[in-house]
C-alpha positions as CSV (number, residue, x, y, z in Angstrom):
1,X,-0.1,-0.1,0.0
2,X,1.8,3.3,-1.2
3,X,1.7,5.4,1.9
4,X,1.9,8.7,-0.3
5,X,-1.2,7.7,-2.1
6,X,-2.9,6.9,1.3
7,X,-1.8,10.4,2.8
8,X,-3.2,11.9,-0.3
9,X,-6.6,10.1,0.0
10,X,-6.7,11.1,3.6
11,X,-6.1,14.8,2.7
12,X,-8.8,14.6,0.1
13,X,-11.3,13.3,2.6
14,X,-10.6,15.8,5.2
15,X,-10.9,18.5,2.2
16,X,-14.2,17.2,1.3
17,X,-15.4,17.2,4.9
18,X,-14.4,20.9,5.5
19,X,-16.2,21.8,2.1
20,X,-19.5,20.0,3.1
21,X,-19.5,20.7,6.8
22,X,-22.7,22.8,6.4
23,X,-24.5,19.8,5.3
24,X,-23.1,17.2,7.1
25,X,-23.0,19.1,10.3
26,X,-19.5,18.3,11.5
27,X,-16.0,19.8,11.0
28,X,-14.3,16.4,11.1
29,X,-15.1,12.7,10.9
30,X,-14.2,10.4,13.8
31,X,-10.5,9.3,14.5
32,X,-11.5,5.8,14.4
33,X,-13.0,6.0,11.2
34,X,-10.1,7.7,9.6
35,X,-7.7,5.2,11.2
36,X,-9.8,2.3,9.5
37,X,-9.6,4.4,6.0
38,X,-5.9,4.3,6.5
39,X,-5.5,0.7,7.5
40,X,-7.5,-1.1,4.6
41,X,-5.4,-1.4,1.4
42,X,-7.9,0.3,-1.2
43,X,-6.1,-1.0,-4.0
44,X,-6.5,-4.6,-3.3
45,X,-10.2,-4.0,-3.9
46,X,-9.9,-2.9,-7.2
47,X,-9.5,-4.8,-10.8
48,X,-6.2,-4.9,-11.9
49,X,-6.8,-2.5,-14.7
50,X,-7.9,0.4,-12.3
51,X,-5.7,0.1,-9.4
52,X,-3.8,3.1,-10.4
53,X,-7.0,5.1,-9.6
54,X,-7.7,3.2,-6.1
55,X,-6.7,6.2,-3.8
56,X,-7.9,9.0,-6.0
57,X,-11.2,10.9,-4.5
58,X,-13.6,9.2,-6.9
59,X,-15.8,6.3,-7.6
60,X,-14.0,3.4,-9.6
61,X,-15.9,0.8,-11.7
62,X,-15.5,-2.7,-10.5
63,X,-17.5,-4.2,-13.4
64,X,-20.9,-5.7,-13.5
65,X,-22.2,-2.1,-13.7
66,X,-21.1,-1.7,-10.2
67,X,-18.4,0.8,-8.3
68,X,-16.4,1.3,-5.1
69,X,-17.6,4.6,-3.8
70,X,-15.2,7.5,-3.7
71,X,-13.2,7.7,-0.5
72,X,-14.8,10.6,1.0
73,X,-18.3,8.9,0.8
74,X,-17.2,5.5,2.3
75,X,-15.6,7.5,5.1
76,X,-18.7,9.8,5.7
77,X,-21.1,6.8,5.7
78,X,-19.2,4.9,8.0
79,X,-18.8,8.0,10.5
80,X,-22.9,8.6,10.2
81,X,-23.2,5.1,11.1
82,X,-21.4,5.6,14.4
83,X,-20.0,2.1,14.6
84,X,-18.9,0.7,18.1
85,X,-16.5,-1.9,19.0
86,X,-19.1,-4.6,19.9
87,X,-21.7,-3.7,17.1
88,X,-22.9,-6.3,14.6
89,X,-23.6,-4.3,11.4
90,X,-25.5,-5.2,8.0
91,X,-24.0,-4.0,4.9
92,X,-26.4,-4.1,2.0
93,X,-24.1,-4.1,-1.4
94,X,-20.8,-6.0,-0.8
95,X,-19.4,-5.1,-4.2
96,X,-15.6,-5.5,-4.0
97,X,-15.8,-6.0,-0.1
98,X,-14.0,-2.5,0.4
99,X,-16.8,-1.0,2.6
100,X,-17.1,-4.2,4.4
101,X,-13.2,-4.0,5.3
102,X,-13.4,-0.7,6.5
103,X,-16.2,-1.5,9.0
104,X,-14.3,-4.8,10.1
105,X,-11.9,-2.8,11.5
106,X,-14.5,-0.8,13.7
107,X,-17.1,-3.4,14.8
108,X,-17.3,-7.0,16.0
109,X,-18.9,-8.7,12.9
110,X,-20.1,-7.5,9.5
111,X,-22.8,-9.2,7.6
112,X,-22.8,-8.3,3.9
113,X,-25.1,-9.0,1.0
114,X,-24.6,-8.7,-2.7
115,X,-27.4,-9.2,-5.4
116,X,-24.8,-10.1,-8.2
117,X,-23.6,-13.7,-7.3
118,X,-20.1,-13.3,-9.0
119,X,-19.3,-10.2,-6.9
120,X,-20.5,-11.7,-3.8
121,X,-18.1,-14.8,-4.4
122,X,-15.3,-12.6,-5.5
123,X,-15.5,-10.4,-2.4
124,X,-16.0,-13.5,0.0
125,X,-12.8,-14.9,-1.7
126,X,-10.8,-11.8,-1.3
127,X,-11.9,-10.8,2.1
128,X,-10.7,-14.3,3.2
129,X,-7.8,-14.0,1.5
130,X,-6.7,-10.9,3.1
131,X,-7.7,-12.3,6.5
132,X,-10.9,-10.1,7.4
133,X,-12.3,-12.8,9.5
134,X,-15.1,-11.0,11.1
135,X,-17.3,-10.3,7.8
136,X,-19.7,-12.8,6.2
137,X,-21.1,-12.5,2.7
138,X,-24.0,-14.0,1.1
139,X,-25.7,-13.5,-2.2
140,X,-29.1,-12.3,-2.1
141,X,-31.6,-9.1,-2.6
142,X,-30.3,-6.7,-0.1
143,X,-33.9,-4.9,-0.1
144,X,-34.8,-7.8,2.4
145,X,-31.7,-7.6,4.5
146,X,-30.4,-10.8,6.3
147,X,-33.1,-11.6,8.8
148,X,-31.4,-14.7,10.3
149,X,-28.7,-12.3,12.1
150,X,-30.9,-9.5,12.8
151,X,-31.5,-7.1,14.9
152,X,-28.5,-5.2,14.0
153,X,-26.6,-2.3,15.8
154,X,-26.6,-0.6,12.1
155,X,-27.3,-1.0,8.6
156,X,-25.5,0.6,5.8
157,X,-26.5,0.6,2.2
158,X,-24.1,1.2,-0.6
159,X,-26.7,1.5,-3.4
160,X,-29.6,3.9,-4.1
161,X,-33.0,2.4,-3.0
162,X,-36.1,3.8,-4.5
163,X,-37.4,4.3,-1.0
164,X,-36.6,3.1,2.5
165,X,-36.9,-0.7,2.5
166,X,-39.1,-1.6,5.5
167,X,-37.3,-5.1,5.9
168,X,-34.2,-3.1,7.0
169,X,-36.1,-0.9,9.4
170,X,-37.6,-4.1,10.9
171,X,-34.1,-5.5,11.3
172,X,-32.7,-2.4,13.3
173,X,-32.3,-2.5,16.9
174,X,-34.0,0.2,18.9
175,X,-31.5,3.4,18.8
176,X,-29.6,1.9,15.7
177,X,-29.0,3.9,12.8
178,X,-29.5,3.1,9.0
179,X,-27.4,5.1,6.5
180,X,-28.4,5.0,2.8
181,X,-29.0,6.8,-0.2
182,X,-32.5,7.0,-1.6
183,X,-33.8,8.3,-5.0
184,X,-34.2,7.5,-8.7
185,X,-31.4,5.4,-10.5
186,X,-28.7,7.4,-11.8
187,X,-30.2,10.8,-10.9
188,X,-29.3,13.0,-7.9
189,X,-30.3,11.1,-4.8
190,X,-30.3,12.2,-1.1
191,X,-27.9,10.3,1.5
192,X,-30.1,9.8,4.7
193,X,-29.3,9.2,8.2
194,X,-32.4,7.3,9.9
195,X,-32.6,6.4,13.7
196,X,-35.0,3.9,14.9
197,X,-36.6,5.3,18.1
198,X,-37.3,3.5,21.3
199,X,-41.1,3.4,20.3
200,X,-40.1,2.0,16.9
201,X,-40.7,5.2,14.9
202,X,-38.2,6.8,12.8
203,X,-36.1,9.8,12.9
204,X,-34.9,11.0,9.6
205,X,-32.2,13.5,8.3
206,X,-31.2,14.4,4.8
207,X,-27.4,14.6,4.7
208,X,-26.1,15.3,1.2
209,X,-26.9,15.1,-2.4
210,X,-25.3,11.9,-4.1
211,X,-25.2,9.6,-6.9
212,X,-25.2,6.0,-6.4
213,X,-25.8,2.9,-8.6
214,X,-29.2,1.6,-7.9
215,X,-30.3,-1.2,-5.6
216,X,-31.0,-4.0,-7.8
217,X,-33.4,-6.9,-7.0
218,X,-36.9,-8.0,-7.4
219,X,-38.3,-5.6,-4.8
220,X,-39.3,-2.4,-7.0
221,X,-43.1,-2.6,-6.6
222,X,-43.2,-2.4,-2.9
223,X,-44.6,0.6,-1.2
224,X,-42.8,3.6,0.1
225,X,-42.4,3.4,3.9
226,X,-44.2,6.5,5.6
227,X,-43.8,5.5,9.2
228,X,-41.5,8.5,10.5
229,X,-41.4,11.1,13.2
């Protein structure tokens, strides 16, 4: 892992945080999150042909119409989740496994689902090879979460959902956070922070305009979740 490239990536994240502080409501991200961003070798989660772009502050294609999000967005979403050492986290959209690897440095266990079977298989093999032993990957429609291990201390979604998936809300612990982009495919979406309150209602906050690849799967006709506070 070239340290000069990592240092530049961290500087770019810090610059983006400063530039967007009035939207994200903070002047700096968690020191724990930034340390995890330094530790995970981002280039090892990229196809060989694009590894030279690994530490640039931009999304990078990993094939199958999917991307690894830009480092700033990975760091921001991880920070918004507020991960704690004993947490069990669900990630929707494994992709290359990079976001799961970052989370694995911060929590007890990461469960990750990926709709595209080939990406799920590749990510699982890569994570095992790199000795990320507290991550478990499955192929499946992320809209429905992973009920077998629920409830979760936090859920992060790395693709844009057309609305807030009710199954993910159901799988959150009381007081836990859901971080996800919501909106139409390939259009400006809204990164949202959602907290499930003690009585089961939702506290919602719009964070930042973003553009993510869509959350794929057979869920598009489900109704929009309206339970909020």
